[in-house]
C-alpha positions in Angstrom: -75.0 131.0 -107.1 -72.9 128.4 -108.1 -72.8 128.9 -112.5 -73.8 126.0 -114.6 -70.2 125.7 -115.7 -69.2 125.4 -112.3 -71.6 123.2 -111.1 -70.2 121.3 -114.4 -67.3 121.4 -113.9 -67.7 119.9 -110.2 -69.8 116.6 -111.7 -67.5 115.7 -113.9 -65.3 116.1 -111.1 -67.0 114.2 -109.3 -67.5 111.4 -112.1 -63.9 111.3 -112.4 -63.4 110.6 -108.7 -66.4 108.1 -108.6 -64.7 106.1 -111.9 -61.3 106.7 -110.3 -62.1 104.7 -106.7 -64.2 102.0 -107.9 -61.2 101.0 -111.1 -59.7 97.9 -110.2 -56.6 99.1 -108.8 -54.0 98.3 -110.8 -51.5 96.1 -108.9 -54.5 93.5 -108.6 -55.6 93.6 -111.8 -52.6 94.6 -114.0 -52.6 95.5 -118.4 -51.9 92.4 -119.9 -50.3 91.0 -122.6 -50.7 88.5 -124.7 -48.5 87.2 -127.8 -49.5 84.3 -129.8 -47.1 82.0 -131.5 -46.0 80.5 -134.8 -47.8 81.1 -138.1 -50.9 82.3 -135.4 -53.2 85.5 -135.0 -54.4 87.5 -132.0 -57.9 85.8 -132.4 -56.5 83.0 -130.7 -56.6 84.6 -127.3 -60.7 85.2 -127.8 -61.7 83.0 -124.7 -58.7 84.6 -122.2 -60.4 87.1 -122.9 -63.8 86.6 -121.8 -62.4 84.2 -119.0 -60.6 87.4 -116.9 -63.1 89.8 -118.2 -65.7 87.6 -116.4 -63.1 87.8 -113.8 -62.9 91.5 -112.4 -60.7 91.9 -115.0 -61.2 95.7 -117.4 -60.7 95.0 -121.0 -58.9 98.0 -121.6 -56.0 96.0 -119.5 -55.7 93.5 -121.9 -54.0 93.3 -124.7 -53.3 90.8 -127.9 -50.3 91.7 -130.2 -50.9 90.3 -133.5 -47.2 90.1 -135.0 -47.9 91.8 -139.0 -45.9 88.0 -140.5 -45.9 85.7 -137.8 -44.2 82.7 -139.3 -40.7 82.4 -138.4 -38.0 82.3 -140.5 -36.3 78.9 -141.0 -32.5 80.5 -140.6 -33.0 83.2 -138.1 -30.1 85.1 -139.5 -30.8 85.7 -143.0 -33.4 87.2 -144.7 -36.6 85.7 -145.9 -39.8 87.8 -147.8 -43.2 87.1 -145.8 -41.1 85.5 -142.0 -40.0 87.2 -138.8 -36.8 86.8 -137.2 -36.1 86.6 -133.4 -35.2 90.2 -133.7 -38.2 91.4 -135.5 -40.6 89.6 -133.1 -38.8 91.3 -130.1 -38.9 94.8 -131.7 -42.6 94.4 -132.1 -43.2 93.2 -128.6 -41.3 95.9 -127.0 -42.9 98.9 -129.2 -46.7 97.4 -128.4 -45.7 96.7 -124.4 -44.2 100.5 -124.8 -47.4 101.4 -125.6 -49.5 99.5 -123.0 -47.8 100.8 -119.5 -48.3 104.6 -121.9 -51.8 104.2 -122.7 -52.6 102.4 -118.6 -49.6 104.6 -116.7 -48.7 101.0 -115.0 -44.9 100.2 -113.8 -45.1 97.1 -115.5 -47.2 94.2 -117.4 -47.7 90.7 -117.5 -46.8 88.7 -120.4 -48.3 85.2 -121.0 -47.2 83.7 -124.3 -48.3 80.6 -126.2 -45.4 78.6 -128.0 -43.5 81.1 -130.5 -44.8 83.9 -128.0 -42.9 82.8 -125.3 -39.5 82.8 -127.5 -40.5 86.3 -127.9 -40.8 87.3 -124.0 -37.8 84.9 -123.6 -35.3 87.7 -125.6 -37.7 90.6 -124.5 -37.4 90.1 -120.9 -33.4 88.7 -121.1 -31.8 91.4 -124.0 -34.4 93.8 -124.7 -35.1 95.7 -121.2 -38.3 93.7 -120.4 -36.5 92.9 -116.6 -37.5 96.2 -115.9 -40.9 96.6 -117.5 -42.6 92.8 -116.8 -44.0 92.0 -113.8 -44.4 88.1 -114.9 -43.8 85.5 -117.7 -46.3 83.2 -118.2 -45.3 80.5 -121.6 -47.8 78.0 -122.6 -46.3 75.0 -125.1 -43.4 77.4 -125.0 -40.1 74.9 -127.2 -37.9 76.4 -125.0 -35.6 73.8 -125.5 -36.6 73.2 -128.7 -38.7 71.3 -131.1 -35.3 69.2 -131.8 -32.2 69.6 -130.5 -29.8 68.0 -133.2 -26.1 68.6 -133.4 -25.7 70.2 -137.5 -30.1 70.0 -138.2 -31.2 73.4 -139.0 -29.2 75.0 -136.3 -29.7 78.5 -137.3 -33.3 77.4 -136.9 -35.2 79.8 -134.0 -36.9 76.3 -133.0 -33.0 74.3 -132.6 -32.4 73.2 -128.8 -28.8 73.5 -129.5 -28.6 76.3 -132.1 -27.3 79.9 -131.1 -30.8 81.2 -129.9 -32.6 78.9 -127.6 -29.0 78.3 -125.9 -28.1 81.6 -125.7 -31.9 82.3 -123.6 -30.9 79.1 -121.5 -27.6 79.9 -120.4 -27.4 80.0 -116.7 -28.1 82.8 -115.4 -27.2 82.0 -111.7 -25.3 80.2 -109.8 -28.4 77.6 -109.5 -28.5 77.4 -112.7 -31.3 78.7 -113.4 -32.3 79.3 -117.0 -35.3 82.1 -116.7 -34.8 86.3 -116.2 -35.1 88.1 -112.3 -36.3 89.5 -110.6 -39.4 88.0 -113.2 -41.4 85.9 -112.4 -42.0 82.8 -114.4 -44.3 79.7 -115.4 -44.7 77.6 -117.9 -47.3 75.3 -118.7 -47.2 71.8 -120.7 -48.6 68.6 -120.8 -47.2 65.6 -120.3 -46.9 64.0 -122.8 -49.3 65.9 -125.9 -47.8 68.1 -127.0 -45.8 67.9 -130.5 -44.0 69.9 -130.4 -42.4 68.4 -127.3 -41.6 64.6 -127.7 -38.9 62.3 -128.0 -39.6 60.7 -131.9 -39.4 63.7 -134.8 -43.0 62.0 -135.9 -44.0 65.7 -136.3 -41.4 67.7 -137.5 -41.2 64.5 -140.9 -38.2 62.7 -139.2 -40.1 59.6 -137.6 -38.1 56.9 -135.9 -35.8 60.0 -135.8 -35.0 61.2 -131.5 -34.7 64.9 -131.1 -34.0 64.9 -127.5 -36.2 66.8 -126.7 -38.3 65.8 -123.9 -41.6 66.2 -123.2 -40.4 68.7 -120.4 -38.8 70.1 -123.3 -41.1 73.4 -121.9 -40.2 73.5 -118.0 -37.4 76.3 -117.4 -34.7 75.8 -114.2 -36.4 79.1 -112.0 -39.6 79.5 -113.1 -43.0 77.3 -111.6 -43.6 74.2 -113.7 -47.0 73.0 -113.9 -47.8 70.3 -116.0 -51.7 69.7 -117.3 -52.7 65.6 -118.4 -53.8 64.4 -121.5 -53.9 68.7 -122.9 -52.3 69.4 -126.5 -49.9 72.2 -127.7 -52.4 75.2 -128.0 -54.6 74.3 -125.0 -51.3 74.8 -122.9 -52.6 78.2 -123.8 -56.2 78.6 -124.5 -57.8 75.9 -122.3 -60.4 76.9 -119.2 -57.2 74.6 -117.3 -53.9 76.8 -118.6 -56.0 79.6 -117.6 -56.5 79.0 -114.3 -53.2 78.3 -113.5 -52.6 81.6 -115.1 -55.4 83.5 -113.7 -53.8 82.5 -110.3 -50.6 82.8 -110.3 -51.2 86.5 -111.3 -53.5 87.3 -108.6 -52.4 84.6 -106.0 -56.2 83.4 -105.4 -56.4 79.9 -104.6 -60.6 80.3 -105.0 -61.6 79.3 -108.6 -62.2 81.3 -111.1 -66.2 82.0 -112.2 -66.3 80.2 -115.9 -67.0 83.1 -119.1 -69.8 85.1 -118.0 -72.1 86.5 -120.6 -73.7 89.9 -122.1 -74.6 91.5 -125.4 -72.0 90.3 -127.8 -70.8 93.5 -130.3 -67.4 92.6 -132.1 -65.3 93.7 -134.6 -62.1 92.9 -135.0 -60.2 92.6 -138.8 -60.2 91.1 -142.0 -56.4 89.8 -142.9 -55.5 87.5 -146.3 -52.4 85.7 -147.9 -48.6 86.2 -149.2 -46.8 89.1 -148.7 -48.8 91.4 -150.3 -52.2 90.5 -149.6 -53.7 92.4 -152.0 -51.6 90.4 -154.7 -52.0 86.7 -154.3 -48.8 86.0 -156.8 -46.8 87.1 -153.1 -47.8 83.6 -151.4 -50.7 81.7 -149.8 -48.2 81.3 -146.2 -50.9 83.9 -143.5 -50.2 87.5 -142.2 -51.5 89.6 -140.2 -52.5 92.2 -142.5 -55.4 94.0 -143.5 -56.7 93.4 -146.9 -58.0 97.1 -147.8 -61.2 97.0 -150.2 -62.7 92.8 -148.4 -66.5 93.5 -148.3 -68.1 91.5 -145.0 -71.7 91.0 -145.5 -72.7 88.7 -141.9 -76.3 86.3 -141.6 -77.8 85.2 -138.7 -78.1 81.4 -139.7 -80.4 78.4 -137.8 -78.6 76.3 -135.9 -79.9 72.6 -137.9 -79.3 73.6 -140.8 -76.0 76.1 -141.9 -79.6 78.3 -143.6 -79.7 81.6 -143.6 -82.0 83.4 -141.4 -83.4 87.0 -142.9 -80.9 89.1 -145.2 -77.6 90.7 -144.3 -77.6 92.4 -140.5 -73.8 93.4 -140.7 -72.4 94.7 -144.3 -68.8 96.6 -144.8 -66.5 96.7 -146.7 -63.2 97.5 -145.3 -60.8 100.1 -145.8 -57.4 100.5 -144.7 -57.2 99.7 -141.7 -59.2 96.2 -142.2 -61.8 96.6 -139.9 -64.9 94.9 -140.5 -67.4 96.2 -137.1 -69.0 97.1 -134.9 -71.6 94.9 -135.2 -74.1 94.0 -132.4 -74.9 90.3 -132.3 -77.7 88.3 -130.7 -77.2 86.2 -128.1 -77.5 82.8 -128.9 -77.6 83.0 -132.3 -74.6 81.1 -134.3 -73.1 83.3 -137.2 -72.4 83.0 -141.5 -69.8 85.6 -141.9 -69.2 86.1 -145.8 -65.5 87.3 -147.5 -65.2 88.2 -150.8 -62.1 90.4 -151.8 -60.1 90.4 -155.5 -57.7 87.0 -155.8 -59.9 85.6 -152.9 -62.6 82.3 -153.0 -65.9 83.2 -151.2 -65.2 82.8 -147.9 -67.7 81.6 -146.5 -66.9 81.0 -142.0 -69.5 80.0 -140.3 -69.7 80.3 -136.5 -71.0 79.2 -133.0 -73.1 82.2 -131.2 -70.8 84.7 -129.0 -71.0 84.5 -125.1 -69.4 87.5 -125.4 -68.2 91.0 -126.7 -65.3 90.7 -129.2 -62.4 93.3 -131.1 -60.3 90.5 -132.0 -62.8 87.9 -134.0 -60.3 88.6 -137.0 -61.0 86.9 -140.1 -59.0 85.0 -142.7 -59.5 85.4 -146.4 -59.2 82.0 -148.1 -57.6 80.9 -151.9 -58.7 77.3 -153.0 -56.6 75.7 -153.4 -56.0 74.0 -156.2 -56.3 70.0 -155.2 -60.1 71.3 -153.9 -60.9 72.8 -157.1 -61.9 69.6 -158.6 -64.3 69.3 -155.6 -68.4 70.1 -155.8 -67.4 72.0 -152.4 -64.8 71.5 -150.4 -65.1 72.5 -146.1 -63.1 73.0 -143.5 -63.2 71.5 -140.1 -60.8 74.0 -137.6 -60.2 74.3 -133.8 -57.9 78.0 -134.0 -57.6 77.3 -130.5 -56.3 73.3 -129.9 -55.7 69.7 -131.9 -58.0 67.3 -132.8 -57.0 63.9 -130.1 -59.2 61.0 -131.5 -58.0 58.9 -128.5 -59.6 61.6 -126.3 -62.0 63.4 -128.0 -65.8 63.4 -128.8 -65.7 64.3 -132.5 -68.0 64.4 -136.2 -68.1 66.0 -139.6 -71.0 65.6 -141.8 -72.0 62.5 -139.7 -68.7 60.0 -139.4 -66.7 60.3 -136.4 -63.6 59.4 -138.5 -62.2 63.0 -139.2 -60.0 63.3 -143.0 -56.6 63.8 -141.9 -56.3 63.4 -138.3 -54.5 60.8 -136.9 -55.8 57.8 -134.9 -54.0 58.8 -132.6 -51.7 61.8 -131.1 -53.0 65.8 -131.4 -51.2 67.1 -133.8 -53.6 68.5 -136.1 -55.7 71.9 -136.4 -57.6 71.3 -139.4 -59.8 68.9 -141.2 -61.0 68.9 -145.1 -63.3 67.2 -146.6 -64.0 67.0 -150.5 -67.1 66.4 -151.2 -68.9 65.6 -155.4 -72.4 66.5 -154.3 -74.0 68.6 -156.2 -76.8 70.3 -153.7 -76.6 73.1 -151.1 -76.9 70.7 -148.1 -77.4 71.1 -144.5 -73.2 70.2 -143.5 -72.1 69.9 -139.4 -68.6 69.4 -137.4 -68.7 68.5 -133.9 -65.8 68.7 -131.3 -67.0 68.1 -127.8 -70.3 68.9 -127.2 -69.7 72.5 -129.9 -71.6 71.5 -132.8 -71.1 74.2 -136.0 -74.2 73.9 -139.1 -72.9 75.7 -142.4 -74.0 74.8 -145.8 -72.7 73.2 -149.2 -71.1 76.0 -151.0 -70.0 75.0 -154.2 -66.3 75.0 -155.8 -67.4 76.8 -158.8 -69.1 79.6 -157.8 -65.6 80.1 -156.1 -67.3 79.2 -152.9 -65.3 77.0 -149.1 -66.1 76.6 -146.5 -64.8 76.8 -142.9 -66.5 75.5 -139.7 -65.0 77.3 -137.2 -64.9 75.8 -132.9 -64.8 78.1 -130.9 -63.4 75.5 -127.8 
């Protein structure tokens, strides 16, 4: 007679075999490591995760790194507090890839990078042993030939096309003059002419009228598959649906269009981060970092989609620990939310978001500080688009009922945030609209150390 213990072992073994038999093959669905750009965070890959998951990718095979200090140094060869060098960036990526390979049992990973993230990917594959650990590399909007290529101008910067970092990466690898390292398969995705960091004129680097010696094709690489998508901006080269489709087909070899984002119960989590060299020390600076902000308090409120007003009391509250994680929180489908962050040395930051269609563990939230110029206003509200820029000539946009967004130029896609400082005192609804997405919040008063962020998902 079979013992209970033996029966349990048989059942457990059967379940394990069934799971292994039904789990997608590692060759067909390899682990993907996503690498964000200069000054950015893992959170920008949220919609990319949703798209891959909706097309059969196991969630546990999708990873996004969070470089602790995501801003590049002014001079790559000189230490600069709160900023990272190309060597540090590559070492961090290498360590993360090693963790992913160990966790998944895969032989190789796919790397997907936006902007500066592509620099780290190229450096790792060429100089860090990544050629043996990476099967495919996809670079969106990476300034592979520099943001500028002007002899004698800031050539020690990692974004100089004539500097040592990029000239080393771009040195021919074979008789054909290929700029990419084999046996990795390479894809670059770029805009036709709307990428702020691939412009022949230096307007976006503060040198209008000066030739950068970089063309619209600056992100392309000899030896790679180079794809051009009309009118996309710098961030959309990685985070747009069109960029996802190109990336998905390159990885899978499938010609059929991928499915759109499929809904599921949205269980959310993420990290609360702050500013400066040390997030808990206001004197350490106001630049971005991806470090946890321990002791920060979060409250989450369901809101009325039309008015931004809270619907009832907080549906989730937490004081975060050393890891900065504020969840998990099971959201309701179709419900917009207000995330309120409080921490010493920071303003009370109100972040309003659209309803979440799927679960995510990279809903990272940043505590902000009131700028001196904003303290005189009665209320300070920002409309932000982390996964793309605003293009007045291309996009349908409204901010507080107006079609013209403060700080957004009439042509060109180079600004991802617009700010309104209001003189009215009453708490009232305020809305931001971008290409069909609408987020509505409330005008909290700066007198109480409040600031408001209306964050677009798309």
